[in-house]
C-alpha beads as a LAMMPS data file, in Angstrom:
LAMMPS data file: protein, C-alpha beads

89 atoms
88 bonds

1 atom types
1 bond types

-500.0 500.0 xlo xhi
-500.0 500.0 ylo yhi
-500.0 500.0 zlo zhi

Masses

1 110.0

Atoms # bond

1 1 1 107.826 398.746 -394.510
2 1 1 106.082 395.368 -394.439
3 1 1 109.281 393.479 -393.514
4 1 1 109.986 395.895 -390.665
5 1 1 106.358 395.720 -389.621
6 1 1 106.434 391.952 -389.206
7 1 1 109.648 392.020 -387.155
8 1 1 108.586 394.739 -384.742
9 1 1 104.852 394.060 -384.566
10 1 1 102.700 390.979 -384.478
11 1 1 99.230 390.704 -385.915
12 1 1 96.550 390.042 -383.314
13 1 1 92.800 389.559 -383.363
14 1 1 90.293 392.133 -382.137
15 1 1 89.607 390.117 -378.943
16 1 1 93.352 390.047 -378.236
17 1 1 93.553 393.805 -378.798
18 1 1 90.570 394.285 -376.506
19 1 1 92.380 392.306 -373.798
20 1 1 95.295 394.726 -374.102
21 1 1 92.883 397.672 -374.040
22 1 1 91.167 396.291 -370.932
23 1 1 94.531 395.926 -369.207
24 1 1 95.405 399.505 -370.174
25 1 1 92.030 400.676 -368.883
26 1 1 92.546 398.939 -365.536
27 1 1 96.088 400.293 -365.246
28 1 1 94.924 403.824 -366.004
29 1 1 92.802 403.917 -362.858
30 1 1 90.270 406.054 -364.725
31 1 1 86.538 405.619 -365.101
32 1 1 84.752 405.291 -368.436
33 1 1 83.587 408.881 -367.925
34 1 1 87.123 410.188 -367.362
35 1 1 88.396 408.366 -370.452
36 1 1 85.521 409.731 -372.536
37 1 1 86.379 413.264 -371.408
38 1 1 90.061 412.670 -372.214
39 1 1 89.043 411.530 -375.707
40 1 1 86.765 414.530 -376.207
41 1 1 83.609 412.464 -376.580
42 1 1 80.293 412.755 -374.755
43 1 1 79.326 409.129 -374.391
44 1 1 80.786 406.388 -372.240
45 1 1 79.085 403.914 -374.576
46 1 1 81.969 404.419 -377.013
47 1 1 84.430 403.333 -374.326
48 1 1 82.301 400.293 -373.533
49 1 1 82.090 399.405 -377.236
50 1 1 85.862 399.708 -377.587
51 1 1 86.352 397.181 -374.817
52 1 1 83.550 394.672 -375.386
53 1 1 82.105 394.555 -378.901
54 1 1 82.474 391.285 -380.751
55 1 1 83.267 393.224 -383.901
56 1 1 84.640 396.704 -384.280
57 1 1 81.698 399.105 -384.285
58 1 1 83.612 402.278 -383.456
59 1 1 85.628 404.172 -386.040
60 1 1 89.303 403.486 -386.607
61 1 1 89.880 407.070 -385.495
62 1 1 88.242 406.456 -382.094
63 1 1 90.073 403.156 -381.678
64 1 1 93.384 404.830 -382.478
65 1 1 92.664 407.677 -380.034
66 1 1 91.914 405.136 -377.323
67 1 1 95.058 403.112 -378.088
68 1 1 97.135 406.292 -377.853
69 1 1 95.358 407.497 -374.708
70 1 1 96.237 404.238 -372.962
71 1 1 99.826 404.381 -374.238
72 1 1 99.680 401.110 -376.154
73 1 1 102.060 400.574 -379.021
74 1 1 99.441 399.211 -381.417
75 1 1 97.609 400.234 -384.563
76 1 1 94.930 399.311 -387.081
77 1 1 95.718 398.758 -390.756
78 1 1 93.375 398.155 -393.670
79 1 1 94.644 395.412 -395.963
80 1 1 92.756 393.612 -398.712
81 1 1 89.484 395.179 -397.594
82 1 1 89.690 394.131 -393.951
83 1 1 91.013 395.544 -390.705
84 1 1 94.135 394.043 -389.247
85 1 1 95.354 394.802 -385.757
86 1 1 99.009 394.951 -384.755
87 1 1 100.845 395.342 -381.476
88 1 1 104.526 395.801 -380.743
89 1 1 106.355 392.590 -379.812

Bonds

1 1 1 2
2 1 2 3
3 1 3 4
4 1 4 5
5 1 5 6
6 1 6 7
7 1 7 8
8 1 8 9
9 1 9 10
10 1 10 11
11 1 11 12
12 1 12 13
13 1 13 14
14 1 14 15
15 1 15 16
16 1 16 17
17 1 17 18
18 1 18 19
19 1 19 20
20 1 20 21
21 1 21 22
22 1 22 23
23 1 23 24
24 1 24 25
25 1 25 26
26 1 26 27
27 1 27 28
28 1 28 29
29 1 29 30
30 1 30 31
31 1 31 32
32 1 32 33
33 1 33 34
34 1 34 35
35 1 35 36
36 1 36 37
37 1 37 38
38 1 38 39
39 1 39 40
40 1 40 41
41 1 41 42
42 1 42 43
43 1 43 44
44 1 44 45
45 1 45 46
46 1 46 47
47 1 47 48
48 1 48 49
49 1 49 50
50 1 50 51
51 1 51 52
52 1 52 53
53 1 53 54
54 1 54 55
55 1 55 56
56 1 56 57
57 1 57 58
58 1 58 59
59 1 59 60
60 1 60 61
61 1 61 62
62 1 62 63
63 1 63 64
64 1 64 65
65 1 65 66
66 1 66 67
67 1 67 68
68 1 68 69
69 1 69 70
70 1 70 71
71 1 71 72
72 1 72 73
73 1 73 74
74 1 74 75
75 1 75 76
76 1 76 77
77 1 77 78
78 1 78 79
79 1 79 80
80 1 80 81
81 1 81 82
82 1 82 83
83 1 83 84
84 1 84 85
85 1 85 86
86 1 86 87
87 1 87 88
88 1 88 89
């Protein structure tokens, strides 16, 4: 799996992932409120935190839901006690 992972996906930093998320947000044409409703959450603060926090303060589950909602081909993986972010090449 790891060899395939490195060929198809590249590791990126959280700020790089957030740039991709921001682009997906802009392309969606939706408001923070509409995205929150689509995710089944009550607070737009979660959406704001997904896009702007210097470190990840939302759960991996919420981040993954947001990635999927925006149609990004990315994921979060825990390795050696830290989060690593990957996006399809």
